[in-house]
LUMVEXNU-557424 format. One record per residue (C-alpha): residue in one letter; x, y, z. Coordinates in steps of 0.25 Angstrom, whole numbers, padded with zeros to 4 digits, always signed. Example, Ala and Ser with C-alpha at 12.3 -4.5 7.8 and 13.67 -1.06 7.14 Angstrom:
2
A+0049-0018+0031S+0055-0004+0029
! end
This chain:
476
M+0024-0055+0123T+0020-0062+0135T+0014-0058+0149D+0024-0057+0160T+0016-0050+0171T+0004-0052+0179T-0008-0043+0183D-0011-0040+0197T-0021-0052+0197G-0010-0061+0192G-0015-0062+0178P-0005-0059+0166R-0003-0045+0162L-0002-0042+0148R+0010-0034+0144P+0009-0021+0135G+0009-0023+0120L+0022-0021+0113L+0022-0013+0100T+0034-0014+0090F+0037-0005+0078L+0041-0014+0067G+0039-0004+0056G+0033+0010+0053A+0043+0016+0064G+0051+0027+0058T+0045+0025+0044V+0032+0026+0037T+0033+0012+0032G+0033-0003+0037S+0022-0001+0048K+0023-0013+0057F+0019-0013+0072L+0020-0025+0081V+0010-0026+0093E+0013-0037+0104T+0005-0041+0116D+0006-0053+0125H-0002-0061+0116A-0001-0055+0102R+0007-0049+0092L+0002-0040+0080M+0006-0030+0070I+0000-0017+0066D+0003-0015+0051C+0014-0023+0044G+0019-0013+0034L+0030-0013+0023F+0042-0004+0024Q+0043+0005+0012G+0052+0016+0007L+0067+0017+0010A+0075+0004+0007E+0079+0004+0022L+0064+0003+0026R+0061-0007+0015R+0072-0016+0020R+0064-0018+0033N+0054-0026+0026R+0064-0037+0024R+0068-0037+0039P+0061-0048+0047L+0052-0042+0058P+0056-0043+0072L+0045-0054+0075D+0039-0067+0069P+0028-0063+0060A+0021-0076+0064D+0020-0070+0078V+0011-0058+0074G-0003-0061+0077A-0010-0050+0068V-0007-0038+0059V-0015-0026+0060L-0015-0017+0047T-0019-0003+0048H-0019-0001+0032A-0015-0007+0019H-0003+0002+0015L+0010-0006+0013D+0018+0001+0024H+0007-0005+0033C+0004-0019+0027G+0015-0022+0017Y+0023-0031+0026L+0012-0040+0030P+0015-0051+0019R+0029-0052+0024L+0024-0053+0038V+0015-0065+0033R+0027-0071+0025D+0035-0071+0038G+0024-0078+0046F+0013-0069+0050R-0001-0076+0050G-0010-0067+0058P-0022-0059+0054V-0020-0045+0047L-0030-0036+0053T-0035-0023+0045T-0047-0017+0039P-0054-0023+0027D-0049-0012+0017T-0035-0013+0022A-0035-0028+0020R-0040-0026+0005I-0030-0015+0002A-0018-0022+0009A-0021-0034-0001L-0018-0024-0012I-0006-0018-0006L+0001-0031-0002R-0001-0038-0015D+0004-0026-0022S+0016-0026-0012A+0019-0040-0015H+0019-0038-0030L+0028-0026-0029L+0038-0033-0019R+0039-0045-0029E+0041-0035-0041E+0052-0028-0033A+0059-0041-0030D+0058-0046-0044H+0064-0033-0049A+0075-0034-0039N+0078-0048-0044R+0078-0044-0058Y+0087-0032-0057G+0095-0036-0045W+0094-0024-0036S+0090-0032-0023K+0099-0036-0013H+0092-0049-0011R+0094-0060-0021P+0083-0063-0025A+0075-0052-0020E+0062-0057-0014P+0049-0049-0011L+0046-0046+0004Y+0033-0054+0002D+0025-0059-0010E+0011-0061-0015E+0009-0074-0007D+0013-0067+0006V+0003-0056+0003E-0008-0065+0001S-0005-0072+0014A-0005-0059+0021L-0019-0055+0015G-0025-0068+0020M-0022-0064+0034F-0030-0050+0033D-0041-0050+0043P-0049-0037+0040V-0056-0030+0052P-0065-0018+0051L-0062-0004+0057D-0067+0000+0070S-0069-0015+0075D-0062-0022+0087V-0055-0034+0083E-0047-0043+0092I-0034-0047+0085T-0030-0057+0096A-0035-0059+0111G-0035-0046+0117I-0030-0037+0106V-0041-0029+0099L-0039-0021+0085R-0047-0010+0081L-0045-0003+0067H-0049+0012+0065R-0050+0019+0052A-0037+0026+0049G-0041+0034+0036H-0028+0032+0029I-0032+0022+0018L-0044+0014+0016G-0044+0003+0027S-0034+0010+0036A-0035+0009+0051W-0028+0013+0063V-0027+0002+0073G-0031+0001+0088L-0026-0011+0096T-0030-0015+0110L-0020-0025+0116E-0022-0036+0126D-0018-0027+0138G-0028-0016+0134H-0018-0006+0128T-0021-0001+0114L-0012+0002+0102A-0016+0010+0090A-0010+0011+0076S-0013+0022+0067G-0008+0015+0054D-0008+0026+0044L-0018+0037+0049G-0026+0043+0038R-0030+0058+0037P-0043+0065+0041V-0044+0071+0027H-0041+0059+0019P-0049+0061+0006L-0056+0047+0006L-0055+0041+0019R-0062+0045+0033A-0052+0050+0044P-0046+0041+0053E-0053+0036+0065P-0048+0044+0077F-0038+0039+0086T-0044+0034+0099G-0032+0031+0107A-0023+0020+0111D-0011+0017+0121V-0001+0016+0109L-0003+0022+0095L+0005+0019+0083M+0004+0032+0074E+0008+0034+0060S+0017+0047+0058T+0018+0047+0042Y+0015+0062+0042G+0019+0065+0056N+0027+0078+0052R+0017+0083+0041H+0005+0090+0038H-0004+0086+0026E-0007+0099+0017E-0021+0094+0013T-0026+0105+0005S-0012+0109-0001A-0010+0094-0005R-0022+0094-0013E-0018+0106-0021W-0004+0101-0022F-0009+0088-0029A-0019+0096-0038G-0008+0106-0042A+0002+0094-0045L-0009+0088-0054E-0012+0101-0061R+0003+0105-0064T+0006+0092-0069L-0006+0090-0078A-0004+0104-0084R+0010+0101-0088G+0006+0088-0095G+0012+0079-0084T+0007+0067-0076V+0005+0066-0061V+0009+0053-0054V+0004+0051-0040P+0011+0040-0033S+0000+0035-0024F-0002+0024-0013A-0011+0014-0019V-0020+0014-0007D-0028+0026-0003R-0018+0037-0009T-0023+0033-0023E-0037+0035-0019V-0034+0049-0013V-0026+0053-0025L-0038+0049-0034H-0048+0056-0025R-0040+0069-0026L-0039+0067-0041T-0054+0066-0042E-0055+0079-0034L-0046+0086-0044R-0053+0080-0056R-0066+0085-0051A-0060+0099-0048G-0055+0100-0062R-0040+0100-0058L-0037+0086-0064P-0042+0087-0078P-0052+0076-0083D-0042+0072-0094V-0030+0069-0085P-0030+0054-0082V-0028+0049-0068Y-0022+0035-0068V-0021+0026-0055D-0010+0016-0058S-0008+0006-0047P-0014-0007-0046M-0015-0007-0031A-0021+0007-0031L-0031+0002-0041A-0035-0009-0031T-0035+0000-0019L-0044+0010-0027Q-0054-0001-0028V-0054-0003-0013Y-0057+0011-0011R-0068+0010-0021D-0074-0001-0014A-0073+0007-0001F-0082+0018-0008A-0091+0007-0013A-0093+0002+0002S-0094+0016+0008S-0082+0013+0017D-0083+0021+0029Q-0068+0024+0028L-0071+0033+0016R-0075+0048+0018P-0090+0050+0017D-0087+0061+0007V-0079+0052-0002L-0088+0041-0001A-0099+0050-0006L-0091+0052-0019G-0089+0037-0021P-0077+0031-0029A-0077+0043-0038A-0069+0050-0026I-0057+0042-0031G-0060+0042-0046P-0054+0054-0053E-0060+0050-0066P-0055+0048-0076F-0044+0040-0070T-0038+0027-0075L-0034+0015-0066V-0021+0009-0071H-0021-0006-0069S-0010-0013-0078L+0005-0010-0077Q+0004-0008-0093D-0006+0003-0091S+0003+0009-0080L+0015+0010-0088A+0007+0016-0100L+0004+0028-0091D+0019+0032-0092R+0017+0033-0107A+0005+0041-0106R+0005+0056-0110G-0002+0068-0104P-0006+0072-0090A-0011+0061-0080V-0011+0057-0066I-0006+0044-0061V-0009+0039-0047S+0000+0027-0045A+0006+0019-0033S+0014+0018-0025G+0013+0030-0017M+0028+0031-0013A+0032+0027-0027A+0039+0015-0021G+0033+0006-0032G+0021+0003-0040R+0017+0009-0054V+0020+0023-0049V+0035+0021-0050H+0035+0019-0066H+0026+0031-0067L+0036+0039-0059R+0047+0034-0067H+0040+0039-0080L+0035+0052-0074L+0045+0058-0065P+0055+0063-0076D+0045+0072-0082P+0043+0085-0076R+0028+0086-0081N+0024+0075-0071T+0021+0075-0056V+0022+0065-0045V+0013+0068-0034V+0016+0061-0021V+0003+0060-0013G+0007+0053+0000Y+0018+0049+0010A+0032+0046+0003A+0041+0037+0012Q+0056+0039+0012G+0062+0030+0001T+0051+0031-0008R+0051+0037-0022A+0039+0046-0018R+0047+0051-0006D+0059+0054-0016L+0050+0062-0025V+0044+0070-0014D+0058+0073-0008G+0063+0078-0022A+0070+0067-0029R+0075+0070-0042T+0076+0055-0047L+0069+0043-0043K+0074+0029-0044M+0064+0019-0051Y+0066+0006-0057G+0081+0007-0055E+0083+0020-0061Y+0082+0035-0057V+0071+0043-0063P+0072+0059-0063V+0061+0066-0056R+0057+0078-0064A+0042+0077-0061E+0035+0086-0051V+0033+0079-0037V+0022+0084-0028N+0021+0079-0014V+0007+0078-0008P+0008+0071+0005A-0006+0076+0010F-0012+0065+0001S-0006+0056+0011A-0017+0047+0019H-0008+0049+0032A-0012+0058+0042D-0002+0070+0044A+0003+0074+0058A-0009+0083+0062E-0019+0073+0058V-0012+0062+0066V-0012+0071+0078E-0027+0074+0076W-0030+0059+0075L-0023+0057+0088R-0027+0069+0096P-0041+0064+0101A-0036+0051+0107P-0030+0049+0121P-0015+0049+0121P-0008+0035+0119S+0004+0031+0127A+0012+0032+0115V+0010+0036+0100Y+0021+0029+0091L+0023+0036+0078V+0025+0026+0067H+0024+0026+0051G+0032+0039+0049E+0046+0044+0046P+0054+0049+0058E+0051+0064+0056A+0036+0062+0054S+0035+0053+0066A+0043+0062+0075A+0035+0074+0071L+0022+0067+0074R+0028+0062+0087D+0031+0077+0091R+0017+0082+0087I+0010+0071+0094D+0018+0075+0107R+0016+0090+0105E+0001+0090+0101L-0005+0078+0109G+0006+0076+0120W+0006+0061+0116T+0018+0052+0117A+0023+0049+0103V+0035+0040+0099V+0042+0037+0086P+0045+0023+0087R+0057+0016+0081S+0056+0004+0072G+0057-0009+0081E+0053-0002+0094R+0044-0009+0104V+0034-0002+0113L+0023-0005+0123V+0009-0003+0121R+0003+0002+0134
! end
């Protein structure tokens, strides 16, 4: 962008900032938002598309820009749909800083290294069995790209003003979604402001403090994952407990596909409560089976040791025991993971990935789904095109490792375990602030975004819009 007008005094007048929706529009994945001013170009989030094959194919399409022209990337948090495209951006020429919180930087290193490993495994499998359209199949990025990207991380603290480039100031605020998550406030060169919620946490998150209140902006990017839903908090806790009790009574195993970051800790916290209440018998083993979940668990334990002000005071008082349903076993090796499928007797297995798109949980599902004694508990958002979504929607077979597996196990959906704010919680987060000129509802499936748009209009009287992918709007 260049200046083409003048002020009344004859000096150059800055044109309004320009916002482009490169991802996360009309879908819950691939969050990427480009902000351009007269003198700078930066991105908020740089996520990977996941789920439906049509969405995943977008990861292979070149962005409508030269990554070398992007001056900086701001990451709201470390989930793959917000940071997972970053190594590809680096491979294609990006060389600027990646600004985010220290905890996000640490967790993103785990997420991105794991992602590169899985992408390599997928490409190798495709080449071995010939199912890819590409000859040979190549991963979207590799371990070298990840290490290059990690070298560009420049952690910044919460609640501090940081000048990204001349005239553009960043401030990160606690979002309460996962450890390190933040909502973004940007002040642009012309004085206009833009905020991005990232993924907004819940005021009742069992481990993390509530999000810092929204204080206003000229333009707001607002997530809408649960824009048409209400979390039944009390009921959800009972659904989870009831599923465990029914399954264990019939000698079955409960498998919980769980996101390695934060969701595993939330599930462990609930299992700890059930253990103390006597509803999870002391002789029933709990297994945490995901290398990335184990590494993330250590990050959370370090946060307890450091008395992080992101953690709830009541949880801090309990210490790491708050996420330790003893006795429980941390499963490190693949051999030990496979051995779980040969074990007999009641057990609880918490394993990634949360949407059952990959990871060790897939081989557990392959083994456990045909047996009606077992139960799968889906504890978070399941995007279209994922195995978890298929289970929630009542699929009778599930395709894994090239073959169809019958679904005879019980399936219990407990979406209130989600770390995303529901529709009412989003509106209450917005309510105290002065109205922006526009709220753009992103990171949601069309029905959820449309429902939240109508609710914001009805209850707050604000202008809310569901943008299209590739759409460009002014920030003013």
